[in-house]
C-alpha positions in Angstrom: 112.9 89.4 108.6 115.6 86.9 109.7 114.8 83.5 111.3 115.5 84.9 114.7 112.9 87.7 114.2 115.4 90.4 113.4 114.6 93.2 111.1 116.9 93.1 108.1 115.3 95.7 105.9 112.5 98.3 106.3 111.7 101.2 104.0 110.3 104.5 105.2 106.7 103.5 104.6 107.1 100.3 106.7 108.7 102.3 109.5 105.8 104.8 109.5 102.9 102.3 109.2 104.2 99.7 111.6 105.2 102.5 114.1 108.8 101.4 114.2 111.7 103.6 115.3 114.0 104.9 112.5 116.9 102.8 113.8 114.9 99.5 113.7 117.2 97.6 111.1 119.3 95.0 112.9 117.1 94.8 116.0 114.8 92.0 117.0 111.1 92.4 117.5 111.6 92.0 121.2 114.0 94.9 121.3 111.7 97.0 119.3 108.7 96.1 121.5 106.2 96.0 118.6 102.5 95.7 119.1 101.2 92.0 119.2 99.4 92.2 115.9 102.5 93.4 114.1 104.5 90.5 115.6 101.8 88.1 114.6 101.8 89.4 111.0 105.6 89.3 110.6 106.4 85.9 112.2 103.5 83.5 111.7 102.8 81.4 108.6 100.1 82.7 106.2 98.0 80.2 104.4 95.6 82.8 102.8 96.6 86.1 101.2 95.7 89.6 102.5 95.5 89.2 106.2 94.1 92.4 107.8 95.1 93.9 111.1 94.3 97.1 112.9 97.6 98.8 113.8 97.1 102.1 115.7 94.4 103.9 113.6 95.2 102.1 110.3 93.9 98.9 108.7 96.9 97.2 107.1 96.8 94.3 104.7 99.8 91.9 105.2 101.3 89.2 102.9 104.2 87.2 104.2 106.4 85.0 102.0 109.0 82.6 103.6 112.5 82.6 102.0 114.3 79.3 102.0 117.1 77.5 100.3 117.5 73.8 100.0 119.6 73.8 103.2 118.4 76.5 105.5 115.7 79.0 106.4 116.6 82.5 105.4 113.6 84.2 107.1 110.8 85.9 105.3 109.7 89.0 103.3 106.5 90.7 104.3 104.7 93.3 102.2 101.7 95.4 103.3 99.5 98.2 102.2 97.3 100.7 104.0 93.6 99.9 103.4 92.1 102.3 106.0 90.1 104.6 103.8 88.9 101.7 101.6 87.8 99.7 104.7 85.8 102.7 105.9 84.2 103.0 102.5 83.4 99.3 102.6 81.8 99.9 106.0 79.6 102.7 104.6 78.6 100.4 101.7 77.9 97.7 104.2 75.6 100.1 106.1 73.7 100.7 102.9 73.3 96.9 102.4 72.2 96.6 106.0 69.5 99.2 105.4 68.2 97.1 102.5 68.2 94.1 104.8 66.2 96.0 107.4 63.6 97.0 104.7 63.4 93.3 103.7 62.9 92.3 107.4 60.1 94.9 107.7 58.5 93.7 104.5 58.6 90.1 105.7 57.1 91.2 109.1 54.3 93.2 107.4 53.6 90.3 105.0 53.2 87.9 107.9 50.8 90.3 109.6 48.7 90.7 106.5 48.5 86.9 106.1 47.3 86.6 109.7 44.6 89.3 109.1 43.5 87.6 105.9 43.2 84.2 107.6 41.1 85.7 110.4 38.7 87.4 108.0 38.3 84.1 106.1 37.4 82.4 109.3 34.9 85.2 110.2 36.8 86.1 113.3 36.1 89.8 112.9 36.6 90.7 116.6 39.9 89.0 116.5 40.9 91.0 113.4 40.2 94.2 115.2 42.2 93.1 118.3 45.1 91.9 116.2 45.3 95.2 114.2 45.1 97.2 117.4 47.9 95.1 118.9 50.1 95.6 115.8 49.4 99.3 115.7 50.2 99.7 119.4 53.5 97.7 119.0 54.6 99.8 116.1 53.5 103.1 117.7 55.4 102.2 120.9 58.7 101.7 119.0 58.2 104.9 117.0 57.3 106.9 120.2 60.2 105.5 122.2 62.7 106.4 119.5 61.2 109.7 118.3 60.7 111.0 121.8 64.4 111.1 122.5 66.3 110.9 119.1 65.9 114.0 117.0 68.5 113.0 114.4 66.4 111.4 111.6 69.3 109.1 110.4 69.8 107.6 113.8 66.1 107.4 114.6 65.4 105.5 111.3 68.4 103.2 112.0 67.1 102.3 115.4 63.5 101.7 114.2 64.7 99.5 111.4 67.1 97.6 113.7 64.2 97.0 116.1 62.3 95.2 113.2 65.4 93.1 112.4 65.7 92.2 116.1 62.0 91.3 116.4 62.3 89.0 113.4 65.2 87.2 115.3 63.2 87.1 118.5 65.3 89.7 120.3 63.7 92.6 122.2 65.4 95.9 121.5 64.6 98.8 123.8 65.7 102.4 124.3 66.8 103.6 127.7 64.3 106.2 128.9 67.1 108.7 129.6 68.4 108.7 126.0 68.7 111.9 124.1 70.2 113.1 120.9 69.6 116.3 118.9 70.3 116.9 115.2 73.9 116.2 114.1 76.1 117.5 111.3 76.4 115.0 108.4 79.7 113.4 109.2 78.9 112.9 112.8 75.6 111.3 111.8 77.5 108.9 109.5 80.0 108.0 112.2 77.2 107.4 114.7 75.4 105.2 112.1 78.5 103.0 111.8 79.1 102.7 115.5 75.5 102.1 116.6 74.8 99.7 113.7 77.9 97.6 114.5 77.2 97.5 118.2 73.5 96.6 117.8 74.3 93.9 115.3 77.0 92.5 117.6 74.6 92.6 120.5 71.9 90.8 118.5 74.3 87.9 117.8 75.4 87.7 121.5 71.8 87.8 122.9 70.3 85.3 120.5 71.2 82.3 122.7 69.7 83.8 125.9 66.4 82.6 127.3 64.7 86.0 126.8 67.0 87.8 124.4 67.2 91.6 125.1 69.2 94.6 124.0 69.2 98.0 125.6 70.5 101.1 123.8 71.3 104.3 125.6 72.4 107.5 123.8 73.6 110.5 125.8 74.6 113.9 124.5 76.6 116.8 126.0 77.9 119.9 124.4 81.2 118.2 123.6 80.4 114.5 122.9 78.0 111.7 122.2 78.1 108.6 124.4 76.5 105.3 123.2 76.0 102.3 125.5 74.7 99.0 124.1 74.0 96.1 126.5 72.9 92.6 125.8 72.0 89.7 128.2 74.1 87.1 126.4 77.0 85.1 127.8 79.4 88.0 127.8 82.9 88.2 126.5 85.7 85.8 127.4 88.3 87.7 129.5 91.1 86.6 127.3 89.3 88.0 124.2 88.5 91.4 125.7 91.2 93.2 123.9 91.5 90.9 120.8 87.9 91.8 119.7 89.1 95.3 118.8 92.5 94.6 117.3 92.8 91.6 115.0 89.5 91.1 113.2 88.4 88.8 115.9 85.0 87.1 115.4 83.3 84.5 117.7 81.6 83.2 114.5 84.8 82.1 112.9 87.8 82.9 115.0 90.1 81.0 112.7 89.8 83.7 110.1 92.1 86.6 111.0 91.3 88.9 108.2 88.0 88.2 106.5 85.4 89.1 109.1 85.0 90.4 112.6 86.1 93.9 111.8 82.9 95.7 112.9 84.2 96.4 116.4 87.7 97.3 115.2 86.2 99.8 112.7 83.9 101.2 115.3 86.8 101.8 117.7 88.7 103.4 114.8 85.8 105.8 114.1 85.6 106.7 117.8 89.3 107.3 118.1 89.4 109.5 115.0 86.8 111.7 116.8 88.9 111.8 119.9 86.8 109.3 121.7 87.0 105.6 122.6 85.2 102.3 122.5 85.4 99.9 125.5 83.8 96.6 126.5 82.9 95.1 129.9 80.9 92.2 131.3 77.9 93.4 133.3 75.2 90.6 133.2 76.1 90.1 129.6 78.3 92.3 127.4 78.3 96.1 127.6 79.9 98.3 125.0 80.4 102.0 125.6 81.4 104.3 122.8 82.2 108.0 122.9 82.6 110.4 120.0 83.5 114.0 120.3 81.6 116.5 118.2 
């Protein structure tokens, strides 16, 4: 890449992965009309190695090296590799870790309840013990009933029940929309739904945490052709100038200065949706609302 952002050399792999025309050599990035994340990767300084960007349906890892002599700037050389499949595998491993975290949260919750029961027994408050146990049983039964009444796929039902425990531990109320419905799914669809729903609920929990009465609503709808997931939170919503960025460049409100190390949950979720002929979109409706569609 020359100092004036002109492509001086591009091999066949670069042309394919960066979605460049075959006659790109000698043309500027403006003339080629490249997507913003490619322009950013090819032209901005890079302090840390292995920046990740979602380009089309691929996760690419970029490394840019400036080329200079003692007297002048000669431009830069950028190398990159396709990390899509590895990133999806990392996401599946992350889902497994998240499941372990959910079990830890449930263990913590049950331990607290047992401590409360033990304390009441030691105080001789036996009527209070019965009332407390009834209340806990009703709360757990309500969650199980709400999910199992509308979600027949065991993987997704277990995910939502476990996520509700994590949300409760963080003081966030997670509820299912009454009109939700999902039958049993083939294995790959179930895995894809786990990735998308898990990421959207985690994102919603972070967003709702600062609200006065944090709440998340999950709606899952199914037709003969597709599954639609809507996750809403009552947080502050998404800044309008970040509405597209959250899906494309590893954007994270937790650490927006890091372009490649985190914030890929939404980008991966959109990638999964698009690979299934669907889409993931965001809007502000009294908080943030994410709608994902996946074709069967």
